[in-house]
C-alpha angles and dihedrals in degrees: 000000000000127000118193136177136173121247127203093272091055090252117146115229113204129183114194120179098313097327118107118201132175113209131185114210116243094014135084114264107273100178133030129179115191125195103191120226086223091069092050090047092049091052090049093049091048091052091050092047092051091052092047092049091051090049090050091050091049090048091048090053091050090049093052091049091052098041099043097076090046092052090050089051090056090068100080097169116128112272114232107221097224126152121226095275094046091048092050090050094052094045090051090051089052092051090050091052091049091050090049092050091052090050091052093050092048092046091051092048090053093041088237104145092175090061090047092052093047094048093049096043091053089071100029127115093266090059089049093052098064116125091249093052093047093050091048092051091048092049093049092047090221095162091055093051105037123076113250092243091054091051090047092054092047095049090046091058092050091049090049090054089055089052091051091050090052093047090054092049090050091052096243116175115279090237092059091051091048091053090049091051090049090052090050092049089054087063089052090051092049091052094049091047092052103041143041129192109205119192105263115238109245112244114245 
């Protein structure tokens, strides 16, 4: 389709499917301005893509809002009813145990039994029974909040760390200490499989 009109200089202005040309009758075309249909098409595609992307983001948000409660429901481990301070205390103890385990593994690899003993003793029962630790446990009321089985698993790990420290001091074979550590880690796995500690929602 072509639309033409005459301007004051007797030029003929024609627009033909996205191309714009200025022609002078009786002469060869001296000037041509072309607006490619490709540019117009690119702009149109970009606009459509932007709209589609926004729709996808909105749909993704809706999906997350719908799926999130279901995902939370999939975790059927027992919830430990800890407040913020109790939760922070337990998570710190877990990080300390992880650090100790790494120290034991590294010490065994380097055949450094002194390092093994020090790493294990740092999270053993003796370390837990300092006056400061006892007062902290009493203040946090951990025994009143935590299930007995949870406390049993935790204390068992600390006792095992004391045993590992003693084994290292006594010069026991590295393989025996590794097996003891593996046994101890099984208790950690059992605890993590049984319990979860969600972040408590602050009360308004």
